[in-house]
C-alpha positions in Angstrom: 69.3 255.2 -22.1 70.9 252.6 -19.9 68.8 250.8 -17.4 70.0 250.4 -13.8 70.1 246.7 -12.9 70.4 245.2 -9.4 72.4 242.0 -9.0 72.4 240.0 -5.7 73.8 236.5 -4.9 72.5 234.3 -1.9 72.0 236.5 1.0 72.6 239.6 -1.1 69.9 238.5 -3.5 67.3 238.2 -0.4 68.4 241.9 0.3 67.8 242.9 -3.1 64.4 241.6 -3.4 63.3 243.4 -0.3 65.1 246.6 -1.5 63.4 246.6 -4.9 60.0 246.0 -3.3 60.4 248.7 -0.8 62.3 251.5 -2.8 61.9 250.6 -6.6 65.7 251.2 -6.8 66.3 249.3 -10.0 64.8 248.9 -13.7 65.4 245.2 -13.4 67.0 242.8 -10.9 69.0 239.6 -11.2 68.3 237.2 -8.2 71.2 234.6 -8.1 71.3 231.5 -5.8 68.3 232.4 -3.8 64.7 231.2 -3.7 61.9 233.8 -3.2 59.8 230.6 -2.4 61.8 228.6 -0.1 65.7 228.4 0.0 66.9 225.1 1.3 70.5 223.6 1.5 71.0 220.6 -1.0 72.7 217.5 0.1 73.4 214.1 -1.9 70.2 212.8 -0.4 68.0 215.7 -0.8 67.2 219.1 0.8 67.7 220.0 4.4 67.6 223.1 6.5 69.6 224.3 9.5 67.9 224.6 12.9 65.5 227.3 11.9 62.4 225.5 12.8 59.1 227.0 14.2 60.4 226.8 17.7 63.8 228.4 16.8 62.7 231.4 14.9 63.0 233.6 17.9 66.7 232.9 18.0 69.1 235.6 17.1 72.4 234.1 17.8 73.8 232.6 14.5 75.5 229.7 16.3 72.3 228.6 17.7 70.2 229.2 14.8 72.4 227.4 12.3 72.5 224.0 14.1 72.2 220.4 12.9 73.5 218.4 10.0 74.5 221.5 7.9 77.5 222.6 10.2 78.0 219.2 11.8 78.8 217.6 8.6 80.9 219.8 6.5 80.5 217.5 3.4 77.1 218.8 3.2 78.2 222.4 2.6 80.9 221.1 0.3 78.2 219.5 -1.7 76.1 222.6 -1.9 78.9 225.1 -2.5 81.3 223.7 -4.9 81.3 221.0 -7.6 84.2 218.6 -8.0 85.6 220.7 -10.8 86.5 223.6 -8.6 90.3 223.5 -7.7 90.7 222.0 -4.2 92.9 225.1 -3.3 90.1 227.4 -3.7 87.6 225.1 -2.0 89.8 224.9 1.0 90.2 228.7 1.3 86.5 229.1 1.0 85.4 226.3 3.3 88.0 226.5 6.0 87.3 229.7 7.6 84.2 228.5 9.7 80.5 228.4 8.9 78.4 230.1 9.7 80.6 232.1 12.3 83.9 232.9 10.7 86.8 231.7 12.9 89.8 232.2 10.8 91.9 235.3 11.5 92.7 235.8 7.8 89.8 235.7 5.6 89.8 235.6 1.8 88.7 238.9 0.2 85.2 237.5 -0.7 84.2 236.6 2.9 83.0 239.0 5.7 83.6 238.7 9.3 80.1 239.4 10.2 76.5 238.4 9.2 73.7 240.7 9.5 71.2 239.3 12.2 68.6 238.4 9.8 70.7 235.7 8.4 69.4 233.4 11.1 66.0 233.4 9.4 67.1 233.5 5.6 66.1 229.9 5.0 62.4 230.3 6.5 59.8 229.2 4.0 58.5 232.3 2.1 60.8 234.8 4.0 60.7 237.3 1.1 57.4 236.0 -0.4 55.6 239.3 0.1 58.2 241.4 -1.2 58.9 239.3 -4.2 55.2 239.6 -5.2 55.6 243.4 -5.3 58.5 243.5 -7.5 57.2 245.1 -10.7 60.3 245.1 -13.0 61.8 242.3 -15.1 63.6 239.6 -13.0 66.4 237.2 -13.9 66.6 234.3 -11.6 69.9 232.1 -11.9 70.7 229.1 -10.0 73.4 226.4 -10.1 72.5 222.9 -11.1 73.2 222.2 -7.4 71.9 225.2 -5.4 69.6 226.3 -2.6 66.7 226.7 -5.0 64.9 223.5 -5.0 62.8 224.0 -7.9 63.8 226.8 -10.3 60.5 226.4 -12.4 58.7 227.7 -9.1 60.3 231.0 -8.9 58.3 232.6 -11.6 55.3 232.1 -9.4 56.9 234.2 -6.7 57.1 237.6 -9.0 53.5 238.1 -9.5 53.9 241.8 -10.4 56.8 241.3 -12.8 56.2 241.7 -16.4 58.9 239.3 -17.2 60.7 236.4 -15.3 63.8 234.8 -16.9 64.9 231.6 -15.4 68.4 230.3 -16.0 70.3 227.0 -14.5 73.9 227.0 -14.7 74.6 223.4 -15.4 77.6 221.7 -13.6 77.7 224.5 -11.0 76.9 224.5 -7.2 75.8 227.5 -5.2 79.1 229.4 -5.5 78.6 230.3 -9.2 81.6 232.5 -9.5 84.0 229.8 -8.4 82.7 227.3 -10.9 84.9 226.9 -14.2 81.5 227.3 -16.0 80.7 230.7 -14.6 81.3 232.4 -18.0 78.1 230.8 -19.5 76.2 232.6 -16.5 78.0 235.9 -17.2 77.1 235.6 -20.9 73.5 234.8 -20.2 73.3 237.8 -17.9 74.9 240.0 -20.5 72.4 238.8 -23.1 69.5 239.7 -20.6 70.9 243.0 -20.1 71.3 243.8 -23.8 67.6 242.6 -24.3 66.3 244.9 -21.7 68.1 248.1 -23.3 
C-alpha cells in the first residue's frame, strides 16, 4: 500500500510540521528549506534576521516585522534565494514583485499576493520546536547549499520522536530549490526516499 507523504517548502514546511504534529496527517514528511531549530537568512557575511527581535514579536504588520538589512539591501535576498546559475530573467521575475509585501500588479504563478499573519514570526528561534519534537514519522530534511537552514546536521535533533531523519543538501543551490538548474538531483533524492518508505 502506498504511503501518504507531505511535502512543504519554506513557510509551507513550517506549516507542514505543525499540521503533522497536531493531526498526524501523513505517513512521512519532507521538510524543504526550513529549519525546525532556527531558520535564518544567509548573507555573504553570515546569517541575519529581519527585525523579529524580542521587542518586535508582538508586531503583526508584515512590513514592520520584516525590517532591517534583509529588505533594505535586496542583494541579501538575491544571495539567499538564487545562485548565479539561475537564469537572470527568472530571478528578475521572482525578485522584482516586492518583499515581503507584494507590490507588483501581475505576479508570477508561484507567488501569492498575501502572507498568513504568522509569517511575521516564522524566523523566531525554535518557533516549531515543540511540534517538530512530536513528529513520529520518517522525516526528510532538504536544504540548499545556501539556505535558511544554518546547520543541516542540527535538524536531526529537532525530530526527537521520528524513527528516521534523512538529511540532504542540494549542492550549488540556494533557498529556491526548484529554480535551480540542479533541482533534478533533489527530486531524484526525494524519489529514492519515497521508494525506500514503501
